[in-house]
N, C-alpha and C positions, 0 to 999 in steps of 0.2 A: 714629422719639421715643422714647428712654432717661427711663423714669421716671424717675429724678433728676437731669434736665435739667430738669423743671417743679413749678413752686412749689406746693407743696399749697393753694391758695388756693380759697373757692367756684366763682369765675369760670371759674378754669381745668379744676374738675369739670364744670361746666354743659357748657362747651366739650370736653371732652373725653366725653362721654355723646353729646353731637351727633355728635360725629365716627365713635364708634360704631356709632352709628345709621347712618346714614350708609352704613359701613361693612359692616353686615350687610343692610343694601337692595342698594347693590351687590353684592355675593357672592349674594344670591338673584339678582337680573336676570344677573350675568354665570352663573352656574351653571346658567340655563334655559337662556340662547344657547348654552349650550355642549351641552346633551344635546341640542339642534334640530340642529348644524355639525355631531353623532357621527352623527345617524341620515341625513340627509340627506346625509353623507359617506359612510357606510356603503353608500347606495339607489343613489349614482350613479356610485361606484367599481364595485358590481356590472355597473349599465348599460353605461358604460364598460369595463370587459371582456369581458360578454358581446357585446356590438357589436365589439370587437378580432380577440376571438377570430374571428367571423365572416366578417369582413374579412380577414381571414389564411386562412381557409379558401377563399373566394374568389379570393384573390389566389392563392394554388397551384393552385386548379382555371383559373384565365384563364391564368396560364404554362404551365400546359400543354397544351389546347387553340390556345396561340399557338405553344408548340412546335410543336405538330402541324401547326398551319400553317405553318410556314418547311419542315417537312420536306416538306410536296406540292405547293407552290408556289414554295418556293427564298426564303431573305432578301429578296433582292433586289424583289423580288414586294408582299412583305410592308410593305416599306418605303414605295415606292410606294403604294400603300392606305393607308398611315397618312400618308400626304403629303394627302391626298385630307383631311383631315380640319380645315379652316381656321376654324372657329367654335372660341371659346374662353369658359368659367364664370366671369363677373364675380360675385366674391368680396365683401362689405359685412359689415361688422366693427363692432358696437355694443355696451352696455354697460347694465346694469339692474342696479342697487343693489338688493340683498337683506340686513336686517341690517348695513348700512355696508361691504356687499362690492360691490366692482364685479365683477360675473361679466359672461363675453360673450353677445351674441348674434350665431350667424355667418347670415348669409341668403346663397345664391345663385341667382343668377342667369342663364338659358341652360345650353344643353345640346348636347351634338355630335349633329350629324344621326342617326338610327337608323342609316340606308345611307350614307354618306358616296362611296363609291365604287364601282364599276360591279360589276357580276355577270359580266363574261366571261371574266375568268381567275382569281378567287378561289373557295374551298372554303364547305364549311358551318366547317371548325373556325373560319375566321377570322372567321366571322360571330358563332360562339360567342363565341370570345373578346372581341370587339368588346362583344357584348351586357353581358356579364361585367365587361368593365374599365368599361363604361356603368355600371354600378350600384356600380361601386364609388367610383366618381367622385363619386354621387349620395349617398354614406354619411362622405365624407369631411368634410362643415363639422359635421355630428352627432357625430361619435366628437371632431373637436379642438374641440370645444364641451364635450363632459365631459368630456375631459382635462384642460384649463385650467380648469375647474371645479373639479375635485377636486384639483388642486393649491391653488387660491386659498382654497377650504374649510379645505384641511390646513393650509395656514400661518395661515390666521384662525383656527383651533379647537390650534392651537399657541398664538397668542399669547393666547387667552382661559384656554386651560388656564395660562397661567404665572400670568395676575393672578389667576385663581381661588386659585389655590394662593398666591398673594401675601396677599391679603387674609384666606386660612381660615386660614393658618401663622404670619404675621408680623404686619400691620396689627390685625386684631382680636383674637389674643392681648393684644397689646403693648397696646393698648385697655384693655382689662381689667384687667391688669395694672397700669396706672397708674390707673385708675378708686380698684380697691382699694387702691393706695400713697396717693391724696390723704385716700379716704374715711377710713384709718386715721390716717392723721395728723391729721386736723379732730379725730376723737373724740378722740383723745391730749390733743390742744390743747383740748378743751372739758371733761374729764378735769381736766386741768390746774387749767383756771382756774376751776373748780367745788371745786374741792382748796383754792385758793390764797382764793377768795371764805369758802369756810369757816373756813379757818382768821385771817382778816380780821376776820369776825366773833367768832371766839370770842376773840382777843385786845382786839374792842371794850367785849366783856361783861365780862371780866375788871377792863379799866380802871374799867372803871361802877363795878365790885362792890365795888375797894378806892380806889376816889376817898373822902376826909374826908368827913363831913358838916360845917357851920358851926353854932355855940352862937348861939341869939341874945344880943341883948345886954340887959341889965334894968333 
């Protein structure tokens, strides 16, 4: 909105003042939203990072004991034991709105049995690997929720930051500049009108003083 494109009228002045008020209110609301998003993003990103680090350690330990089980039992026996796991985990994905953002809710139902194979040809290492992978499986939905939430919050924070910058550095200064321009133009018009009125009054007074007086007839 360039100031030169707006006629300096009182109606435009009132409208621009209203636009400026709305822009300032919008800036305050978006700035508060930006702060909330930033704090929530930092908190959830920290939680996601900690959980991811913990799961990486769990995976490393699970593969270590699984490798040990393969060395003691043989790969074929471990694969046959794995085939005994016939139950699956059902995952349900839902969404809930927070500050206009659709955030995921991931729920998992069901889990593999704690002992899905016989104890005759298995070792303690296989049991340990089974427990470790089961624990990892329990944490995958929460990690997925945290990572997706962080990603969506980051996108919304970037959008909000752009809007805040646009209001702060573009729209609000333009509205203020336009108001100053219109006010200055109206003041200049008022000064010109006052000067013209005084000038007309001066000419009128001089004309009355110079007019001849009539002489009464005898």
